[in-house]
C-alpha positions as a Markdown table, in Angstrom:
| # | Residue | x | y | z |
|---|---|---|---|---|
| 1 | Met | 0.0 | 0.0 | 0.0 |
| 2 | Ser | 1.3 | 3.5 | -0.8 |
| 3 | Arg | 2.3 | 5.7 | 2.1 |
| 4 | Ala | 0.0 | 8.4 | 0.6 |
| 5 | Phe | -3.0 | 6.4 | 1.9 |
| 6 | Val | -1.7 | 5.5 | 5.3 |
| 7 | Lys | -3.0 | 7.5 | 8.3 |
| 8 | Glu | -0.4 | 8.9 | 10.7 |
| 9 | Ala | -0.7 | 8.1 | 14.4 |
| 10 | Asp | -2.1 | 11.5 | 15.1 |
| 11 | Gly | -5.0 | 10.9 | 12.7 |
| 12 | Met | -3.7 | 13.4 | 10.1 |
| 13 | Asp | -3.1 | 12.3 | 6.5 |
| 14 | Phe | 0.6 | 11.7 | 5.7 |
| 15 | Val | 2.0 | 14.1 | 3.1 |
| 16 | Glu | 5.3 | 13.1 | 1.6 |
| 17 | Gln | 8.0 | 15.7 | 1.3 |
| 18 | Leu | 8.2 | 17.0 | -2.2 |
| 19 | Pro | 11.4 | 16.5 | -4.1 |
| 20 | Asp | 13.8 | 19.4 | -4.2 |
| 21 | Arg | 13.9 | 21.7 | -7.2 |
| 22 | Pro | 17.1 | 21.2 | -9.1 |
| 23 | Val | 19.8 | 23.8 | -8.3 |
| 24 | Ser | 22.1 | 24.9 | -11.1 |
| 25 | Glu | 25.7 | 23.8 | -11.0 |
| 26 | His | 26.8 | 27.2 | -12.4 |
| 27 | Pro | 27.8 | 30.2 | -10.3 |
| 28 | Asn | 24.7 | 32.0 | -9.1 |
| 29 | Leu | 25.4 | 35.5 | -10.6 |
| 30 | Val | 22.7 | 38.0 | -9.9 |
| 31 | Thr | 21.9 | 41.7 | -10.7 |
| 32 | Ala | 20.7 | 43.9 | -7.9 |
| 33 | Arg | 17.2 | 43.4 | -9.2 |
| 34 | Gly | 17.7 | 39.6 | -9.2 |
| 35 | Leu | 18.9 | 39.6 | -5.6 |
| 36 | Lys | 15.8 | 41.6 | -4.6 |
| 37 | Leu | 13.6 | 39.0 | -6.5 |
| 38 | Ile | 15.3 | 36.2 | -4.5 |
| 39 | Asp | 14.7 | 38.0 | -1.2 |
| 40 | Asp | 11.1 | 38.6 | -2.2 |
| 41 | Glu | 10.6 | 34.9 | -2.9 |
| 42 | Val | 12.1 | 33.9 | 0.4 |
| 43 | Arg | 9.8 | 36.4 | 2.2 |
| 44 | Ser | 6.7 | 35.4 | 0.3 |
| 45 | Asn | 7.3 | 31.7 | 0.9 |
| 46 | Arg | 7.9 | 32.2 | 4.6 |
| 47 | Gln | 4.5 | 34.1 | 4.8 |
| 48 | Ala | 2.8 | 31.4 | 2.8 |
| 49 | Leu | 4.3 | 28.7 | 5.0 |
| 50 | Ala | 3.0 | 30.5 | 8.2 |
| 51 | Thr | -0.4 | 30.7 | 6.6 |
| 52 | Ala | -0.4 | 27.0 | 5.6 |
| 53 | Gln | 0.8 | 26.0 | 9.1 |
| 54 | Ser | -1.9 | 28.0 | 10.8 |
| 55 | Gly | -4.5 | 26.4 | 8.5 |
| 56 | Gly | -3.1 | 22.9 | 8.8 |
| 57 | Asp | -2.7 | 22.7 | 5.0 |
| 58 | Arg | -0.1 | 19.9 | 4.8 |
| 59 | Thr | 0.1 | 19.9 | 1.0 |
| 60 | Met | 0.8 | 23.7 | 1.0 |
| 61 | Ile | 3.3 | 23.3 | 3.8 |
| 62 | Ala | 5.2 | 20.8 | 1.7 |
| 63 | Arg | 5.1 | 23.1 | -1.3 |
| 64 | Cys | 6.3 | 26.1 | 0.7 |
| 65 | Met | 9.1 | 24.1 | 2.4 |
| 66 | Arg | 10.3 | 23.0 | -1.0 |
| 67 | Glu | 10.3 | 26.5 | -2.3 |
| 68 | Leu | 12.0 | 27.8 | 0.8 |
| 69 | Arg | 14.8 | 25.2 | 0.4 |
| 70 | Tyr | 15.3 | 26.3 | -3.2 |
| 71 | Trp | 15.2 | 30.0 | -2.6 |
| 72 | Thr | 17.3 | 30.0 | 0.6 |
| 73 | Thr | 19.9 | 27.9 | -1.2 |
| 74 | Arg | 19.9 | 30.4 | -4.1 |
| 75 | Arg | 20.2 | 33.3 | -1.7 |
| 76 | Gly | 23.1 | 31.7 | 0.0 |
| 77 | Ser | 25.0 | 31.2 | -3.2 |
| 78 | Ala | 24.0 | 34.5 | -4.9 |
| 79 | Gln | 27.0 | 36.5 | -6.2 |
| 80 | Leu | 26.0 | 40.2 | -6.8 |
| 81 | Val | 27.6 | 41.5 | -10.0 |
| 82 | Glu | 28.1 | 45.2 | -10.0 |
| 83 | Pro | 27.7 | 47.1 | -13.3 |
| 84 | Pro | 31.0 | 47.3 | -15.2 |
| 85 | Pro | 32.6 | 50.6 | -16.2 |
| 86 | Ala | 31.0 | 52.6 | -19.1 |
| 87 | Asp | 33.7 | 51.7 | -21.6 |
| 88 | Ala | 33.8 | 47.9 | -20.9 |
| 89 | Pro | 32.7 | 45.3 | -23.4 |
| 90 | Val | 29.3 | 43.6 | -23.1 |
| 91 | Ser | 29.0 | 42.2 | -19.5 |
| 92 | Phe | 26.6 | 40.6 | -17.2 |
| 93 | Gly | 23.7 | 42.9 | -16.4 |
| 94 | Asp | 24.0 | 44.9 | -19.6 |
| 95 | Ala | 21.1 | 45.5 | -22.0 |
| 96 | Val | 22.2 | 44.8 | -25.6 |
| 97 | Arg | 20.6 | 45.7 | -28.9 |
| 98 | Leu | 21.6 | 43.8 | -32.0 |
| 99 | Glu | 20.8 | 44.5 | -35.6 |
| 100 | Leu | 20.2 | 41.2 | -37.5 |
| 101 | Glu | 21.1 | 40.4 | -41.1 |
| 102 | Asp | 17.5 | 41.1 | -42.2 |
| 103 | Gly | 17.6 | 44.6 | -40.7 |
| 104 | Ser | 15.4 | 43.8 | -37.7 |
| 105 | Asp | 16.5 | 44.5 | -34.1 |
| 106 | Arg | 16.7 | 42.3 | -31.1 |
| 107 | Ala | 17.2 | 43.6 | -27.6 |
| 108 | Phe | 17.7 | 41.8 | -24.3 |
| 109 | Arg | 19.3 | 42.1 | -20.9 |
| 110 | Ile | 21.8 | 39.6 | -19.7 |
| 111 | Val | 20.8 | 38.4 | -16.2 |
| 112 | Gly | 21.1 | 35.5 | -13.7 |
| 113 | Glu | 19.3 | 32.2 | -14.3 |
| 114 | Asp | 16.5 | 32.8 | -11.8 |
| 115 | Glu | 15.8 | 36.3 | -13.2 |
| 116 | Ala | 15.7 | 35.2 | -16.8 |
| 117 | Asp | 12.4 | 35.7 | -18.6 |
| 118 | Pro | 12.8 | 35.8 | -22.4 |
| 119 | Ser | 9.3 | 37.0 | -22.9 |
| 120 | Glu | 10.3 | 40.1 | -20.9 |
| 121 | Gly | 13.6 | 40.5 | -22.7 |
| 122 | Arg | 15.8 | 39.0 | -19.9 |
| 123 | Ile | 18.1 | 36.1 | -20.9 |
| 124 | Ser | 20.4 | 34.0 | -18.7 |
| 125 | Trp | 24.1 | 34.7 | -18.9 |
| 126 | Leu | 24.4 | 31.1 | -19.9 |
| 127 | Ala | 22.2 | 31.3 | -23.0 |
| 128 | Pro | 24.1 | 30.9 | -26.3 |
| 129 | Ile | 23.1 | 34.4 | -27.4 |
| 130 | Ala | 24.5 | 35.9 | -24.2 |
| 131 | Gln | 27.7 | 33.9 | -24.5 |
| 132 | Ala | 28.0 | 35.1 | -28.1 |
| 133 | Val | 27.9 | 38.8 | -27.2 |
| 134 | Met | 29.7 | 38.9 | -23.8 |
| 135 | Gly | 33.2 | 40.4 | -24.2 |
| 136 | Arg | 32.2 | 42.2 | -27.4 |
| 137 | Glu | 31.7 | 45.9 | -28.1 |
| 138 | Val | 29.5 | 48.1 | -30.2 |
| 139 | Asp | 30.0 | 47.5 | -34.0 |
| 140 | Asp | 31.3 | 44.0 | -33.4 |
| 141 | Ala | 29.7 | 41.3 | -35.5 |
| 142 | Val | 28.5 | 38.1 | -33.8 |
| 143 | Thr | 27.4 | 34.8 | -35.3 |
| 144 | Leu | 24.1 | 33.5 | -33.9 |
| 145 | Pro | 22.2 | 30.3 | -34.7 |
| 146 | Ala | 19.8 | 32.4 | -36.7 |
| 147 | Gly | 22.5 | 34.2 | -38.6 |
| 148 | Asp | 24.9 | 37.1 | -38.2 |
| 149 | Ala | 24.2 | 40.2 | -36.2 |
| 150 | Glu | 25.9 | 43.4 | -35.2 |
| 151 | Ile | 26.0 | 44.9 | -31.7 |
| 152 | Val | 24.5 | 48.4 | -32.1 |
| 153 | Glu | 24.0 | 49.4 | -28.5 |
| 154 | Ile | 25.1 | 48.5 | -24.9 |
| 155 | Asp | 23.0 | 50.0 | -22.1 |
| 156 | Arg | 24.5 | 49.8 | -18.6 |
| 157 | Thr | 21.6 | 51.5 | -16.8 |
| 158 | Pro | 20.6 | 49.0 | -14.1 |
| 159 | Glu | 17.0 | 47.8 | -14.2 |
| 160 | Glu | 14.8 | 49.2 | -11.5 |
| 161 | Cys | 13.8 | 46.8 | -8.7 |
| 162 | Asp | 10.0 | 46.1 | -8.8 |
C-alpha cells in the first residue's frame, strides 16, 4: 500500500516531502534586481508557510518548504555582480541591442538564471546568445544560430527593482 494512503498516528493524512527543485551547477550570478527578487521569494514563501501551518494545509506546507529550500539555497549562493565601467565590453547585467542580417533589431538584458524571462527581454548569462555577445563591443559582428548580427547598443543602466 502506498504511504500516501496511510494515516499517521495522530490521525492526520501523511504528506510526503516534495522532491527538491534542481539547483544549477553554475555560479549564481545576480543583478541587484535579481537579488531583490530572490529576497522577495524567500519572504513570500515564509509568509505562505506560516499561513499554511496555521490552517493545517499539509500539502501547501510541503510546497512552501520545497520553495524555501530552493530560494534560501539560491540566496546563500548569490553573487551580486556590480555594473561594469562605461567603456567595458558587453558584460553581465547589460542590455544589448543587435541588428540582425534582415535589418530587424533584437534587444535583451543579460541576467542570472532565476531572473531570466525571455518574454520580458531578460536572458540568462548562460544562454548561447548571451555567450556570443559577452566580451564584445558596439559595432562587433556576432554569429548566432539564426545568422549574423551586429551589436549596435550597450546599455548599462541598471534595471529598477520592482
